[in-house]
Every structure is written in C-alpha cells, then in structure tokens.
N, C-alpha and C positions, 0 to 999 in steps of 0.2 A: 513568433519566430519558429522555433523548432517544432512545437506542438502543432502549429498551423500547417507546417510543411508535412508532418507525418499524417495528419488528418486528410490532407489533400491527396497525398500519394497512396494512401490506403484505400481509396475509393469507397469511403463510408457513406458518402452522399454526393449528390450532384452539385449542390450549392452549399457554401459554408459561410455562416454569418461571422462578422468580425469579432463578436463577443464570445463565440463558442470556444476558441482556444484558451481564452482568459478564464472562462468558467471551468473548463476542464483542468487547467493548471491549479486553480483554487481547490477543486475537489481532490486532486492528487496530493496536494500539500496537506490538506486536512486529514486525509487517510494516513499519510505517512506520519504525521505528528501523533495521531491517535494510537497507531500501532507501536511507535517508539516509546511513547509515554507508558503504555501498558507493559511493554517488555522491560523497560527500565525499572518500573515498580516491582515486577516479578523478580528481576535480577537482584534488586536491593533486598527483597524479602529473604532470599537465600544467602545473602552476604557476598554477592559478587559485585565487582566494580565495573564490569563490562557486560554488554548485551551479547549473548551468544546466539547462534542460529537455533539452538534448542529453545531458548527463551522466546524467540519469535514464533516458533512452531506451537509452543504451549499456549501463547497468548491468542494466536489466530484460531486455535481449536477451542479455546475456552469461551470466546465471545461469539454468540450465535450469528450476529449480523456479519461480522468479519469472516467467520468460518464459511458462511453461505457465499460470500463474495470471492473468497480465495480457496474454495474447496478443491479446485483442479490445479492448484499451484504447488510445485515441489520446492521446498526450501533445502538446498544442499547443506548437509551437516546437521539437519534438524532432528534426525533420529527417527 
C-alpha cells in the first residue's frame, strides 16, 4: 500500500518488485522495535517510566550500527 506508493513516487528505480515494499516494511519494523527496546531499557535504568527524546538520542549514539545509520538524523528535544 503506502510503502509501495512512496517507493514508486520517489523514483528510486524503474521497476519495483512486489516483494520489495513488504521487505522494506519488515526492516523498518525491526529497526523500530530495536531502538524502542534499547530506549526502554535505558529509561528503566534511570527510573523513568516513559521514553524521552533524550533516551532515543543516547541509544542511537551508543550503538555503533544504529549511530552509523542515523548519524544525519536530528531528534527534536534530544539535547
């Protein structure tokens, strides 16, 4: 649906296989879960019950692979 439409509108390639949007959705879901789990653990360590933008920033900077992927991303309120 939506991912397929965005990939086609973005002119990333001439042809788009039917499995590409499904695979991309799975990758995005995995990355989201990974970052939220790490941020939740970090928040729990310091006694917080909610994940703050600061927790997200700390987690993305602490993990080398995630940091490499998100190095040009600005998290508003992350400090």
